LOTIDREN-447823 format. One record per residue (C-alpha): x, y, z. Coordinates in steps of 0.25 Angstrom, whole numbers, padded with zeros to 4 digits, always signed. Example, Ala and Ser with C-alpha at 12.3 -4.5 7.8 and 13.67 -1.06 7.14 Angstrom:
2
+0049-0018+0031
+0055-0004+0029
// end
This chain:
126
+0340+0662+0992
+0355+0659+1000
+0351+0657+1013
+0364+0655+1024
+0362+0653+1039
+0371+0655+1050
+0371+0657+1064
+0370+0641+1069
+0379+0635+1080
+0382+0629+1092
+0372+0633+1105
+0368+0628+1118
+0354+0623+1119
+0346+0636+1125
+0354+0644+1116
+0352+0653+1101
+0357+0654+1089
+0353+0665+1078
+0353+0658+1064
+0354+0667+1053
+0351+0664+1038
+0356+0673+1027
+0349+0673+1013
+0353+0679+1001
+0350+0679+0987
+0334+0681+0986
+0325+0691+0993
+0324+0685+1006
+0311+0691+1009
+0304+0683+1001
+0308+0672+1007
+0303+0663+1020
+0311+0659+1029
+0314+0646+1038
+0323+0640+1047
+0325+0624+1044
+0334+0615+1054
+0340+0601+1052
+0344+0593+1063
+0355+0582+1063
+0347+0569+1057
+0335+0576+1054
+0326+0585+1043
+0325+0598+1042
+0317+0606+1051
+0308+0620+1051
+0313+0628+1062
+0307+0643+1057
+0302+0651+1047
+0298+0665+1043
+0292+0674+1033
+0297+0682+1023
+0293+0694+1031
+0298+0688+1043
+0284+0691+1051
+0282+0674+1052
+0289+0665+1058
+0286+0650+1060
+0293+0640+1070
+0294+0624+1072
+0290+0622+1085
+0302+0618+1091
+0308+0631+1091
+0297+0641+1092
+0301+0652+1104
+0316+0647+1102
+0318+0652+1089
+0314+0664+1079
+0315+0666+1064
+0317+0681+1060
+0323+0686+1046
+0325+0698+1041
+0324+0702+1025
+0334+0713+1024
+0345+0706+1029
+0341+0693+1021
+0341+0685+1035
+0334+0677+1043
+0336+0673+1059
+0333+0660+1066
+0335+0665+1081
+0336+0651+1089
+0335+0652+1105
+0334+0641+1115
+0338+0631+1107
+0339+0617+1110
+0348+0605+1105
+0336+0600+1096
+0337+0614+1088
+0352+0607+1083
+0352+0608+1066
+0356+0613+1055
+0347+0626+1051
+0342+0631+1039
+0337+0643+1034
+0328+0643+1022
+0320+0652+1013
+0306+0649+1007
+0303+0659+0993
+0289+0661+0999
+0280+0664+1010
+0278+0653+1021
+0266+0650+1029
+0262+0640+1038
+0269+0626+1038
+0275+0629+1025
+0285+0637+1032
+0292+0624+1038
+0292+0617+1027
+0307+0616+1020
+0302+0614+1004
+0297+0629+1007
+0310+0634+1008
+0318+0635+0995
+0333+0640+1001
+0340+0633+1013
+0354+0638+1019
+0364+0629+1023
+0360+0628+1037
+0367+0632+1050
+0369+0622+1062
+0364+0623+1076
+0368+0615+1086
+0361+0617+1101
+0367+0608+1112
+0361+0605+1124
// end
């Protein structure tokens, strides 16, 4: 499945952004979806995941209560609503698709995801 992210940008600390990821070329509802991010000079880290039907979500502790992942299978879209942004949230954000339902810690493992978008830059100024 092909993935294209959008919605990144420059925002002040405390602000909000909504990232979108458009999927094409596959049966979107068959994929579990995840969001990852990579800050300059750092490894790519897990941010959030959502089950194929959108019922189950999972977050890294640092974004719990601030970020919300959602999906619209009718539109082949997945979203990441980011509120109360902090400078440490600055990174390139990637959406990723896994061709099977994921559970537990596997949702945070990047090797579980077979398809990746090109990324969108999020910069949070202090």
